N, C-alpha and C positions, 0 to 999 in steps of 0.2 A: 662410392655409390655404384649401383648396378647399372642403371639405365643411362642411355646417351642423353645429354642435355640436362641431367639432374646435377645441380651444383651442391657441394657440401655446405651445410650451414645449420642454423637453428630454425626449426619449423614448429608450428603448433601441431597438436595431435591430429586435428582435422586435415591440415595441409599434408602431413606425412602419410595419413591413410589414403588421401586422394592420389598422391604420387604412387603409392604402392599398388592401388587398384589400376591405375593407368598402365603400369608396367606389367601387371598380372602376377605380382609376387606378394609376399607377406611382410607385414611390419612386425619386427621382433624386438622386444626390449632386451638389450644386452646388459646394461648396468642400471638396475632400478634404483639403487641407492645414490647415484650421482645427482647433482642438482644443476641443470635439469636432467631428467632420466635420459640415458642414451639408448636410441633405437636405431635399427638398421633395416633397410629394405632388402630382403633376401628370400630365397626359397627355403621355407621352414623345414621341409622333409630332408633336403640336402644338408642343412645346418645340423639337424639331429644325427644324420648319418655320419657326418664328419666328427661330431662330438663323441659318438660311440667308437669311432675308429681311433681317435686320440686316446680314449680311456683304455682300449684294448692294447695299444702300443705301450702305454705306461705300465699296464699290468704285466705284459710280456717282458719288460725290461727289469722288473723287480727280481732280485736274487731269491732263489728258493733255497731255504735252509734244509740241508739233509742232516739227519742225526743217525749216526751209527752206534750200535750198542756192543759193548764188550762185557762179558760176564766172567766173574771170578768166584771162587769159593774162598772161605777163610784160610784154607790149607793149600792154596795154589802153589805148585812146585815151581822152582826157578826156571826150568826150561819152558813150561807153559806160560809163565809170566813174560819171558822174553819174546815168545812167539806172539802173544797178544799185544805186547808193546809195539812190535814191528808192524802189526796190522793197524794199530792206532796211528802210528807215524804216517803210514800210507793214507789213511783216512784224512788226517789233518792236512797233509800236503795237497790232497785233492780239494780241500776247502770245506770238508764236512765237519760238523761238530761230533764229538765222541762222548757218549754217555757210558761211563764205566760204573759197574755196580757189583757189589759182593752179595751173593745170595746166601742167606743163612737158613739151613734146614735143621729141623728138630732142635737138638740141644746145642747146635753150633752157634746159636745166638749168644752163648756165653763168651764167645771170642770176638765181641764187638771191637775191642781195641785192636786186635790182630787185623781185622778187616779194614779199619781206618788207617792203620799203618801201611797196609798194602796199597790202598788207594792214594795215599799221600806220596808214597815211593813212586807209584805209577806217574803221578803228576810231576814229580821232581825230574824223572827221567825224560819226560816229554816237554819240559819247560822251554826248550829252544824252538819247538815247533808249534806249541799251543799254550794258551793261558787258561787258568782255572776260572770258570765262570760261576761254578757253584761248588763250594767245599763239601766234603763228605757229610751226608745227612741221612740219618736212619729213618726210613719210611716203612713201617711194618717189619717184614723180614728181609728187606733190602737196604743196603747202604749205597746211596747214589752220589756220584760226582760227575759234573759236566765240564768238558774241556772244549774251548773254542779255538779255531786256528788263528795264528798270529797273521797280521797283515804283511804281505810281501812288499818289500821296498823296491 
């Protein structure tokens, strides 16, 4: 309890309100579902401020997911593939997700299988650093696959 000489215990609402007025603070219901409801004599504005502060701290502690994109074409050359794979390794090691996609332009959509093979090979080469979160899926003229970093031990 806040004030001097106020003992903890079960009071009626009238008695609790009287105590709160004497001390010059507010009577705040903490747990309304409890039987009897739990109330506390506190400064309500300070209580709200502390609640906001706790919420802000929790929000700051949540991990923000970064998604990096890597673009291929169905006819990506070996050197370009390795170059992009190395970039994806760095992204996964930093803790970012990697969204790899094959962009089909014009008649290249005829090479859907080639794009899928490319993405699966990409996932296979990165399996030590990341796991496939979404298998290759064709959305319009893009075939998309998402890789998430593996947890470090």
